[in-house]
C-alpha positions as CSV (number, residue, x, y, z in Angstrom):
1,X,-15.9,-42.8,-4.8
2,X,-18.0,-42.8,-7.9
3,X,-19.9,-39.7,-6.6
4,X,-16.7,-38.0,-5.8
5,X,-15.3,-38.6,-9.3
6,X,-18.5,-37.4,-10.8
7,X,-18.3,-34.2,-8.7
8,X,-14.7,-33.8,-9.6
9,X,-15.3,-33.9,-13.3
10,X,-12.4,-33.5,-15.7
11,X,-9.0,-32.6,-14.3
12,X,-8.5,-30.0,-17.0
13,X,-11.8,-28.3,-16.3
14,X,-10.8,-25.1,-14.3
15,X,-14.4,-24.6,-13.1
16,X,-14.4,-27.8,-11.1
17,X,-12.6,-28.4,-7.8
18,X,-13.2,-30.9,-5.0
19,X,-11.4,-30.0,-1.9
20,X,-11.4,-33.4,-0.3
21,X,-11.2,-35.5,-3.4
22,X,-8.5,-36.5,-5.9
23,X,-8.3,-32.9,-7.2
24,X,-5.9,-32.2,-4.3
25,X,-3.5,-34.6,-5.8
26,X,-3.8,-32.9,-9.2
27,X,-3.1,-29.5,-7.6
28,X,0.0,-30.7,-5.9
29,X,1.2,-32.4,-9.1
30,X,0.6,-29.5,-11.3
31,X,2.3,-27.1,-8.9
32,X,5.3,-29.4,-8.7
33,X,5.5,-29.5,-12.5
34,X,5.4,-25.7,-12.7
35,X,8.0,-25.4,-9.9
36,X,10.4,-27.8,-11.5
37,X,10.1,-26.6,-15.1
38,X,9.4,-22.9,-15.1
39,X,12.4,-20.7,-16.0
40,X,13.1,-17.0,-16.5
41,X,11.9,-16.5,-20.1
42,X,10.6,-20.1,-19.9
43,X,13.4,-21.2,-22.2
44,X,16.8,-22.9,-21.7
45,X,17.6,-21.0,-18.6
46,X,15.0,-22.8,-16.5
47,X,17.6,-24.8,-14.6
48,X,20.8,-23.4,-13.2
49,X,23.7,-24.6,-11.0
50,X,23.9,-23.5,-7.4
51,X,26.2,-24.4,-4.5
52,X,24.8,-27.0,-2.2
53,X,26.0,-29.1,0.8
54,X,27.1,-31.9,-1.6
55,X,28.5,-29.7,-4.4
56,X,26.8,-28.1,-7.3
57,X,23.1,-28.9,-7.7
58,X,20.8,-28.2,-10.6
59,X,17.8,-26.2,-9.6
60,X,14.9,-24.4,-11.4
61,X,14.1,-20.7,-11.4
62,X,11.8,-20.7,-8.3
63,X,14.1,-23.2,-6.5
64,X,16.9,-20.7,-6.9
65,X,14.7,-17.9,-5.8
66,X,13.7,-19.8,-2.7
67,X,17.3,-20.5,-1.7
68,X,18.2,-16.8,-2.2
69,X,15.1,-16.0,0.0
70,X,16.2,-18.3,2.7
71,X,19.8,-16.9,2.8
72,X,18.8,-13.2,2.7
73,X,15.6,-13.2,4.8
74,X,15.6,-16.4,6.9
75,X,13.2,-15.1,9.5
76,X,10.4,-14.1,7.0
77,X,7.7,-16.5,6.2
78,X,6.2,-15.1,3.0
79,X,7.4,-16.2,-0.4
80,X,6.0,-14.6,-3.6
81,X,5.0,-16.5,-6.7
82,X,4.1,-14.5,-9.8
83,X,0.6,-15.7,-11.0
84,X,1.4,-14.5,-14.6
85,X,4.1,-17.2,-14.7
86,X,1.5,-19.8,-13.7
87,X,-1.0,-18.4,-16.2
88,X,1.5,-18.7,-19.1
89,X,2.5,-22.3,-18.1
90,X,-0.7,-24.0,-16.7
91,X,-4.0,-22.2,-17.3
92,X,-6.0,-24.8,-15.3
93,X,-3.9,-24.3,-12.2
94,X,-4.2,-20.5,-12.6
95,X,-8.0,-20.8,-12.8
96,X,-8.0,-22.9,-9.7
97,X,-5.9,-20.2,-7.9
98,X,-8.4,-17.5,-9.1
99,X,-11.7,-19.3,-8.3
100,X,-10.8,-21.6,-5.4
101,X,-7.9,-19.8,-3.4
102,X,-9.0,-20.9,0.0
103,X,-8.8,-24.6,-1.0
104,X,-5.7,-24.4,-3.3
105,X,-3.4,-22.1,-1.4
106,X,-3.2,-24.2,1.9
107,X,-2.2,-27.3,-0.2
108,X,0.5,-25.2,-1.9
109,X,1.7,-24.0,1.5
110,X,2.2,-27.6,2.6
111,X,4.3,-28.2,-0.6
112,X,6.2,-25.0,-0.1
113,X,7.1,-26.0,3.5
114,X,8.5,-29.3,2.3
115,X,10.6,-27.5,-0.3
116,X,11.9,-25.1,2.4
117,X,13.1,-28.0,4.5
118,X,14.7,-29.7,1.6
119,X,16.5,-26.5,0.6
120,X,17.7,-25.9,4.2
121,X,19.2,-29.4,4.2
122,X,21.0,-28.8,0.9
123,X,22.3,-25.5,2.2
124,X,23.3,-27.0,5.5
125,X,21.4,-24.4,7.5
126,X,21.5,-25.0,11.2
127,X,18.5,-22.9,12.3
128,X,15.0,-24.4,12.0
129,X,13.3,-22.6,9.0
130,X,10.1,-20.7,9.6
131,X,7.0,-22.2,7.8
132,X,6.7,-20.5,4.5
133,X,3.4,-18.9,3.4
134,X,2.6,-18.4,-0.3
135,X,2.2,-14.8,-1.4
136,X,0.7,-14.8,-4.9
137,X,0.8,-11.6,-6.8
138,X,0.3,-10.1,-10.3
139,X,-3.2,-11.3,-11.0
140,X,-4.1,-10.7,-14.6
141,X,-7.5,-9.2,-13.9
142,X,-7.5,-6.1,-11.7
143,X,-10.8,-5.2,-10.0
144,X,-12.1,-1.8,-8.7
145,X,-13.4,-1.5,-5.2
146,X,-16.8,-0.2,-6.3
147,X,-17.1,-3.0,-8.9
148,X,-17.0,-5.9,-6.4
149,X,-20.2,-7.9,-6.2
150,X,-21.4,-11.3,-4.8
151,X,-19.9,-13.1,-7.8
152,X,-16.5,-12.2,-6.5
153,X,-17.0,-13.8,-3.1
154,X,-14.4,-16.5,-2.2
155,X,-12.5,-15.6,-5.3
156,X,-9.0,-14.1,-5.6
157,X,-9.1,-10.4,-6.4
158,X,-6.5,-7.7,-7.0
159,X,-7.4,-4.2,-5.8
160,X,-5.5,-0.9,-6.1
161,X,-6.0,1.9,-3.8
162,X,-4.6,4.2,-1.1
163,X,-4.2,3.2,2.5
164,X,-6.0,5.7,4.7
165,X,-5.9,3.9,8.1
166,X,-4.1,1.0,9.7
167,X,-5.0,-0.5,13.1
168,X,-2.8,-1.6,15.9
169,X,-1.5,-5.2,16.0
170,X,-4.3,-7.7,16.7
171,X,-3.4,-11.0,18.2
172,X,-5.5,-13.7,16.5
173,X,-5.7,-17.2,18.1
174,X,-4.8,-20.0,15.7
175,X,-4.5,-22.9,18.1
176,X,-6.3,-23.1,21.5
177,X,-4.8,-25.1,24.4
178,X,-7.1,-26.7,27.0
179,X,-6.0,-28.3,30.3
180,X,-8.0,-30.6,32.5
181,X,-8.6,-29.1,36.0
182,X,-10.3,-32.2,37.4
183,X,-9.1,-33.8,40.6
184,X,-7.8,-37.4,40.3
185,X,-6.7,-40.0,42.8
186,X,-8.1,-41.4,46.0
187,X,-8.2,-40.2,49.5
188,X,-9.0,-36.7,50.9
189,X,-9.8,-34.0,48.4
190,X,-6.8,-31.9,49.4
191,X,-4.4,-34.7,48.7
192,X,-5.7,-35.4,45.2
193,X,-3.7,-34.0,42.3
194,X,-5.0,-32.0,39.3
195,X,-5.1,-33.9,36.1
196,X,-3.6,-31.0,33.9
197,X,-4.0,-33.1,30.7
198,X,-3.2,-30.8,27.7
199,X,-5.1,-30.9,24.4
200,X,-4.5,-28.7,21.4
201,X,-7.6,-27.6,19.5
202,X,-7.2,-25.8,16.1
203,X,-9.4,-22.7,15.7
204,X,-12.1,-23.3,13.1
205,X,-13.3,-21.1,10.3
206,X,-14.7,-17.8,11.6
207,X,-12.7,-17.9,14.9
208,X,-14.8,-20.6,16.5
209,X,-13.2,-22.8,19.2
210,X,-14.8,-26.1,20.1
211,X,-14.2,-27.0,23.7
212,X,-13.5,-30.7,24.4
213,X,-16.4,-32.3,26.2
214,X,-14.3,-34.7,28.2
215,X,-10.8,-35.4,29.2
216,X,-9.2,-38.3,27.4
217,X,-6.9,-39.1,30.4
218,X,-9.3,-39.0,33.4
219,X,-12.6,-39.4,31.4
220,X,-14.3,-36.6,33.3
221,X,-16.6,-34.3,31.5
222,X,-16.8,-30.5,31.6
223,X,-13.3,-30.3,33.1
224,X,-11.3,-28.7,30.3
225,X,-10.3,-25.0,30.8
226,X,-8.7,-22.7,28.2
227,X,-5.1,-21.9,29.0
228,X,-4.5,-18.5,27.5
229,X,-0.8,-18.4,28.2
230,X,-0.1,-21.5,26.1
231,X,-2.4,-20.7,23.1
232,X,-0.8,-19.9,19.8
233,X,-1.5,-16.5,18.3
234,X,-0.6,-14.9,15.0
235,X,-0.2,-11.2,14.0
236,X,-3.2,-9.5,12.3
237,X,-3.9,-6.0,11.2
238,X,-6.9,-4.1,9.8
239,X,-6.1,-1.9,6.8
240,X,-8.7,0.6,5.4
241,X,-8.2,0.8,1.7
242,X,-9.7,3.7,-0.4
243,X,-10.0,3.6,-4.1
244,X,-7.5,5.7,-6.1
245,X,-8.7,9.2,-7.3
246,X,-8.1,8.2,-11.0
247,X,-10.5,5.2,-10.6
248,X,-13.4,7.3,-9.2
249,X,-16.2,8.3,-11.5
250,X,-16.9,12.0,-11.8
251,X,-19.0,13.4,-8.9
252,X,-18.8,10.2,-6.8
253,X,-17.5,9.9,-3.3
254,X,-14.6,7.4,-2.8
255,X,-15.4,3.9,-1.7
256,X,-13.5,2.0,1.0
257,X,-13.0,-1.6,1.9
258,X,-11.5,-3.4,4.9
259,X,-8.4,-5.5,4.3
260,X,-7.0,-7.9,6.9
261,X,-3.2,-8.4,6.8
262,X,-1.4,-11.3,8.4
263,X,2.2,-12.2,9.6
264,X,4.8,-10.5,7.3
265,X,2.2,-8.2,5.8
266,X,1.5,-6.5,9.1
267,X,2.9,-2.9,9.3
268,X,4.1,-3.2,5.7
269,X,1.7,-0.6,4.3
270,X,1.4,2.8,6.0
271,X,-1.3,5.5,5.7
272,X,-0.9,7.3,2.4
273,X,0.8,4.4,0.5
274,X,-0.5,3.4,-2.9
275,X,-0.7,-0.3,-2.8
276,X,-2.1,-3.3,-4.8
277,X,-3.7,-5.9,-2.6
278,X,-4.1,-9.5,-3.7
279,X,-6.5,-11.5,-1.5
280,X,-9.7,-13.3,-1.1
281,X,-13.0,-11.3,-1.2
282,X,-15.0,-12.7,1.7
283,X,-18.2,-12.0,3.6
284,X,-19.5,-12.8,7.1
285,X,-22.8,-12.3,8.8
286,X,-23.4,-9.7,11.5
287,X,-25.5,-9.9,14.6
288,X,-28.3,-7.5,15.1
289,X,-26.9,-6.8,18.6
290,X,-24.1,-8.4,20.6
291,X,-26.5,-10.1,23.0
292,X,-28.8,-11.6,20.4
293,X,-27.7,-14.3,18.0
294,X,-30.1,-13.2,15.3
295,X,-28.2,-12.3,12.2
296,X,-28.7,-9.5,9.7
297,X,-29.7,-10.3,6.2
298,X,-27.0,-8.1,4.8
299,X,-23.5,-9.5,5.2
300,X,-20.3,-7.6,5.8
301,X,-17.6,-7.9,3.1
302,X,-13.8,-7.7,3.5
303,X,-10.6,-8.9,1.9
304,X,-8.1,-11.4,3.4
305,X,-4.8,-10.3,2.0
306,X,-2.4,-12.8,0.6
307,X,0.0,-10.2,-0.7
308,X,0.5,-6.4,-0.6
309,X,2.6,-4.6,-3.1
310,X,3.5,-0.9,-3.3
311,X,2.8,0.4,-6.7
312,X,5.6,1.2,-9.2
313,X,5.5,4.9,-8.6
314,X,5.9,4.2,-4.9
315,X,8.7,1.7,-5.4
316,X,10.8,4.3,-7.3
317,X,11.1,6.3,-4.1
318,X,13.9,5.1,-1.8
319,X,12.8,5.8,1.8
320,X,14.8,5.3,5.0
321,X,13.3,2.1,6.1
322,X,12.0,0.6,2.8
323,X,13.9,-2.6,2.2
324,X,11.7,-3.8,-0.6
325,X,8.4,-2.9,-2.2
326,X,7.0,-6.4,-2.0
327,X,7.3,-8.6,1.2
328,X,6.9,-11.9,-0.7
329,X,9.2,-11.1,-3.6
330,X,12.9,-10.7,-4.0
331,X,13.5,-8.2,-6.9
332,X,12.0,-4.8,-7.4
333,X,10.9,-4.3,-11.0
334,X,10.2,-0.7,-11.9
335,X,8.6,-1.7,-15.2
336,X,11.0,0.2,-17.5
337,X,11.7,-1.2,-21.0
338,X,15.2,-1.3,-22.3
339,X,14.3,1.5,-24.7
340,X,13.3,3.7,-21.8
341,X,16.5,2.9,-19.9
342,X,18.6,3.8,-22.9
343,X,16.7,7.1,-23.2
344,X,17.4,7.8,-19.5
345,X,21.1,7.2,-20.0
346,X,21.0,9.5,-23.1
347,X,19.4,12.3,-21.0
348,X,21.9,11.8,-18.2
349,X,24.8,12.3,-20.6
350,X,23.5,15.8,-21.6
351,X,25.2,17.6,-18.8
352,X,23.7,20.9,-18.0
353,X,21.3,20.6,-21.0
354,X,19.2,18.2,-18.9
355,X,17.7,21.2,-17.1
356,X,16.2,22.5,-20.3
357,X,14.8,19.1,-21.2
358,X,13.2,18.8,-17.8
359,X,11.7,22.3,-17.9
360,X,10.4,21.7,-21.4
361,X,8.9,18.4,-20.4
362,X,7.1,19.7,-17.3
363,X,3.6,21.1,-18.1
364,X,4.4,21.5,-21.9
365,X,0.9,23.0,-22.5
366,X,1.7,26.0,-20.3
367,X,3.5,28.7,-22.1
368,X,6.8,30.1,-20.6
369,X,7.0,30.4,-16.7
370,X,10.3,28.6,-16.9
371,X,11.5,29.9,-13.6
372,X,8.4,28.7,-11.9
373,X,8.7,25.3,-13.5
374,X,12.4,25.0,-12.3
375,X,11.2,25.7,-8.7
376,X,8.4,23.1,-8.9
377,X,10.9,20.6,-10.3
378,X,13.3,21.2,-7.4
379,X,10.4,20.7,-5.0
380,X,9.4,17.4,-6.7
381,X,13.0,16.1,-6.6
382,X,13.4,17.3,-3.0
383,X,16.4,17.9,-1.0
384,X,18.4,15.8,1.6
385,X,17.3,16.0,5.2
386,X,20.0,16.8,7.6
387,X,20.1,14.8,10.8
388,X,22.0,16.1,13.8
389,X,23.0,14.2,17.0
390,X,23.8,15.8,20.3
391,X,24.0,13.0,22.8
392,X,26.6,10.4,23.4
393,X,24.4,7.5,22.4
394,X,24.4,8.7,18.8
395,X,20.6,9.1,18.6
396,X,19.1,11.7,16.3
397,X,17.9,14.6,18.4
398,X,16.7,17.0,15.7
399,X,16.2,17.0,11.9
400,X,16.6,19.8,9.4
401,X,14.0,19.4,6.7
402,X,14.9,18.7,3.1
403,X,11.4,19.4,1.6
404,X,10.7,22.7,-0.1
405,X,7.6,24.8,0.4
406,X,6.4,27.0,-2.5
407,X,3.7,29.7,-2.8
408,X,2.4,30.7,-6.2
409,X,0.6,34.1,-6.0
410,X,-0.6,36.3,-8.8
411,X,-3.3,37.4,-11.1
412,X,-6.2,35.1,-12.2
413,X,-5.8,33.0,-15.3
414,X,-2.0,32.7,-15.0
415,X,-2.0,28.9,-14.8
416,X,-1.4,28.6,-11.1
417,X,-3.9,25.9,-10.5
418,X,-2.8,24.1,-13.7
419,X,0.8,24.0,-12.5
420,X,-0.4,22.7,-9.1
421,X,-2.4,20.0,-10.9
422,X,0.7,18.9,-12.9
423,X,2.8,18.6,-9.7
424,X,0.0,16.6,-8.0
425,X,-0.2,14.3,-11.0
426,X,3.6,13.7,-11.3
427,X,4.4,13.3,-7.6
428,X,4.8,9.8,-6.4
429,X,2.8,10.5,-3.3
430,X,0.5,13.6,-3.2
431,X,-2.7,14.9,-1.6
432,X,-4.8,17.8,-2.7
433,X,-7.0,20.2,-0.8
434,X,-8.9,23.4,-1.6
435,X,-9.1,26.5,0.6
436,X,-12.8,26.8,1.4
437,X,-13.4,23.0,1.6
438,X,-10.5,22.4,4.0
439,X,-10.7,22.4,7.8
440,X,-8.0,22.1,10.4
441,X,-9.0,18.5,11.2
442,X,-9.0,17.7,7.5
443,X,-5.4,18.8,7.2
444,X,-4.1,17.1,10.4
445,X,-6.2,14.2,11.8
446,X,-9.8,13.7,13.0
447,X,-11.3,11.5,15.7
448,X,-14.1,9.0,15.1
449,X,-15.5,5.9,16.6
450,X,-14.8,2.5,15.1
451,X,-18.1,1.0,14.0
452,X,-17.1,-2.5,15.2
453,X,-15.1,-2.0,18.4
454,X,-16.7,1.4,19.3
455,X,-13.2,2.6,20.3
456,X,-11.9,6.1,19.5
457,X,-9.6,5.9,16.5
458,X,-7.5,8.5,14.7
459,X,-7.9,9.1,10.9
460,X,-5.1,10.8,9.1
461,X,-5.6,14.1,7.3
462,X,-4.0,15.5,4.1
463,X,-0.7,16.5,5.7
464,X,-0.2,13.2,7.4
465,X,-1.2,11.2,4.3
466,X,1.2,13.2,2.3
467,X,4.2,12.2,4.5
468,X,7.4,12.1,2.4
469,X,5.4,13.5,-0.5
470,X,3.6,16.6,-1.7
471,X,0.5,18.4,-0.3
472,X,-1.1,20.8,-2.8
473,X,-3.4,23.5,-1.5
474,X,-5.4,25.6,-4.0
475,X,-7.2,28.8,-3.1
476,X,-4.8,29.3,-0.2
477,X,-6.0,32.8,0.5
478,X,-9.6,31.7,1.1
479,X,-8.6,29.2,3.8
480,X,-9.8,29.8,7.3
481,X,-7.3,31.2,9.8
482,X,-7.8,28.2,12.1
483,X,-6.8,25.9,9.3
484,X,-3.8,28.0,8.2
485,X,-2.6,28.1,11.8
486,X,-2.1,24.3,11.7
487,X,0.5,24.8,8.9
488,X,3.0,26.6,11.1
489,X,4.1,23.5,12.9
490,X,3.8,21.2,9.9
491,X,5.9,23.4,7.5
492,X,8.7,24.0,9.9
493,X,8.9,21.1,12.5
494,X,7.2,18.7,10.0
495,X,5.1,17.2,12.7
496,X,1.4,17.5,13.6
497,X,0.6,17.4,17.3
498,X,-2.8,16.0,18.3
499,X,-4.5,16.4,21.7
500,X,-8.1,15.3,21.3
501,X,-10.5,12.8,23.0
502,X,-7.8,11.6,25.4
503,X,-5.3,11.1,22.6
504,X,-2.0,13.0,22.8
505,X,0.5,12.2,20.1
506,X,2.7,13.7,17.4
507,X,2.4,12.5,13.8
508,X,5.0,12.8,11.1
509,X,4.1,15.3,8.4
510,X,7.4,15.4,6.3
511,X,5.5,17.0,3.5
512,X,6.4,19.6,0.9
513,X,3.6,22.2,0.6
514,X,2.6,23.8,-2.7
515,X,0.0,26.5,-2.3
516,X,-1.7,28.8,-4.8
517,X,-3.2,32.1,-3.8
518,X,-4.8,35.2,-5.3
519,X,-3.9,38.8,-4.2
520,X,-6.2,40.7,-1.9
521,X,-8.3,42.4,-4.6
522,X,-8.0,39.5,-7.0
523,X,-5.5,41.4,-9.1
524,X,-2.0,42.4,-8.1
525,X,-1.6,46.1,-7.3
526,X,1.9,47.2,-8.3
527,X,1.6,50.3,-6.1
528,X,1.5,48.2,-2.9
529,X,4.2,46.0,-1.4
530,X,4.3,42.3,-1.8
531,X,3.2,41.7,1.8
532,X,0.2,44.0,1.4
533,X,-0.9,42.3,-1.8
534,X,-0.6,38.7,-0.5
535,X,-2.1,39.5,2.9
536,X,-0.8,36.4,4.7
537,X,0.6,36.4,8.3
538,X,4.4,37.1,8.3
539,X,5.0,34.0,10.3
540,X,3.4,31.8,7.7
541,X,5.0,33.6,4.7
542,X,8.5,33.0,6.3
543,X,7.9,29.3,6.1
544,X,7.7,29.3,2.3
545,X,11.2,28.9,0.7
546,X,10.1,30.2,-2.7
547,X,7.4,32.7,-3.4
548,X,6.6,33.3,-7.1
549,X,4.6,36.3,-8.4
550,X,2.7,35.3,-11.6
551,X,1.5,38.6,-13.1
552,X,-0.6,39.2,-16.2
553,X,1.2,42.2,-17.7
554,X,-0.3,44.0,-20.6
555,X,2.0,43.5,-23.6
556,X,0.9,43.2,-27.2
557,X,3.8,41.0,-28.3
558,X,3.5,38.7,-25.3
559,X,-0.3,38.4,-25.7
560,X,0.1,37.5,-29.4
561,X,2.6,34.8,-28.7
562,X,0.4,33.4,-25.9
563,X,-2.7,33.5,-28.2
564,X,-0.8,31.6,-30.9
565,X,0.4,29.0,-28.4
566,X,-3.2,28.4,-27.2
567,X,-4.5,28.2,-30.8
568,X,-1.7,25.7,-31.6
569,X,-2.9,23.5,-28.7
570,X,-6.4,23.3,-30.1
571,X,-5.9,23.6,-33.9
572,X,-2.4,22.2,-34.5
573,X,-0.2,23.5,-37.2
574,X,-3.1,25.1,-39.1
575,X,-3.1,27.9,-36.5
576,X,0.4,28.9,-37.4
577,X,-0.3,28.7,-41.1
578,X,-3.4,30.8,-40.8
579,X,-1.5,33.4,-38.8
580,X,1.4,33.6,-41.3
581,X,-1.1,34.0,-44.2
582,X,-2.7,37.0,-42.5
583,X,0.7,38.5,-41.9
584,X,0.4,38.2,-38.1
C-alpha cells in the first residue's frame, strides 16, 4: 500500500495516474462532482426540474441531457461529453482524460452505465437500456496528422481531415465462449454424455484469447473448444483519414492515418466527409511474415476513435439521411455568434437587394463579371432534386438532378481559374482536379490491394468524393478524351459505373461540375462559331447547364477601370488619389 501511494503521488497532480490504485476512486469522485454541478453557463441554471416517475426531480445539465438522449435515441449507446466543460471545471480530471484515456474512460463508462439505469428507473422505461459508451469531444489542442510523434502514443488526440475510404463492417470478438467436449460418465463410450460446460473468456488487449486449460466441471484438460456461434462480437470499421488541403505544407504530399470506429460510429462518416476524430493514438508491432513470430522494429500506428464529428461547414448542409452531425451529442452548434445571426436576419429582410449583396460578396477582388458570379452562386446554393415513382410500392425509380453544371470558357487572364478557386474555397464539400494531371480512374475510382488483408479494394476518385458537393476541373480543354468520356454518365445520371478486377458496382456521384477551358487557339476567334471555338464533343457540351464566354475585349475605358481596380487592391486609396491628381 505504501508503494502504491508513493506511485500515486498527489491527487491533484495531473501527470500521475495509477490504474489499479486509489486514483480510480478519485476519478469516479471527480467525474461525479462534475456531473452533478456543471450547468449551461456554469451559473445558476446548473439544476433544472424535469418530470420523473415520482413527480418533478431536480437534475443537473448533463443529467437532463442524458434523459433527453434516452427518450429520443434509446437504441444508441454513445453519449457525448464536452471536454471543454471538464477543462473549465476540473483541470486535473481533464489532464487525466488527455494523458490516460485508456485507463480513465472505462471507469467513466461504468459510472455512466449506472446513471443510465437510474435515469431509466426515474423515467419508468420498460425496455432494458443499452450500455452507454462515453464519446468525449472538443479537445482543446487539435493535432495535425503529420505532427503526430511517439510522445502522443496512448494519449487522447483530436485530428481533422477528409475521409477517403471506409471499409466494410468488421465483426470484432469481445467475449469468447468455450464449451467442454469431454465425455463424462461410466459405461460404454457411446453411452457417455458430453460435458458441454460453458465458460466465458473476455478478449484481452490486442485481440488475444486465452483458452482455458481445464474444465472446472469435469476437471479434464485440453477439452475446451471455442463455440463461434455463442461468442459476442461488436461492430468495427476501418476509416482512412487524409489531412485537409489547408493543413498541408506547400509542395508536400498529403499524409494519411488509419482510424478504427466502433459501435455507433460505424458507417457514420462517408468518403468525402470532413470530420474531426477524437481518439487514442496507439501503436502495435507487426510480424516480419505471417508464419514467423519475429516482430519488426518499426511499429504501426493508428487511432482508436472515441468520437467522430462532422465539421461545422459539413453540418450546415442538410442531407437526406443526416440526423445529426455528432453521434454522441444532442444539439448541432453551427458556431455563429448572436451578432452574426442578427446580420443574417438583416440580410434576409433586404428582399431582392440580397442578390446584389451576394454578388458583391462573392470574389470581391475580381472586377465585374456579375452575371458569371450569379451563375456560380446558383450552383453553390444548388437546386432541389426531383424524385419520381412509377411502381405501386412507392419506391423511387428515377431521380432528376438538382445540381448545376457550369463551363467557363474564354480568353486567358480573364479570372476563370480565380473564380473556380473561390467556388472551391466556399463550397462545403469540394474536390479539385486539373486537366493534364487527371485520369479517368482519378475522377471515378481506382483499384488497389489492401496492404494488410491483400484484398482488392476500391478507392474513390474526385467525382465520388465530391458527392453532394462541387467538383472543380481546371484546364478542361487539355484533359484526355478518355477522362472526359467518364463525365458523360456522371453529369447526367450522376452515377459512376465500375467494372474492374471482378468488381461491378455503381457509385453515387451527385456532384455539380465547374469546369474552365480555353478556346482552341488560346484566344476566342469571333469569326468562328462558339462550338468551333470551344472544340468539345456536342454530347458533353449539352450536359452543361450554363456556358459563360469570358472575353477580353479591347476597350480603353474598360481597361482603365480594370487597371484602377487592380492598383486599388495593391496600393489602397493612394492609387485613386494618384490617378485623380494626374487627371486620369
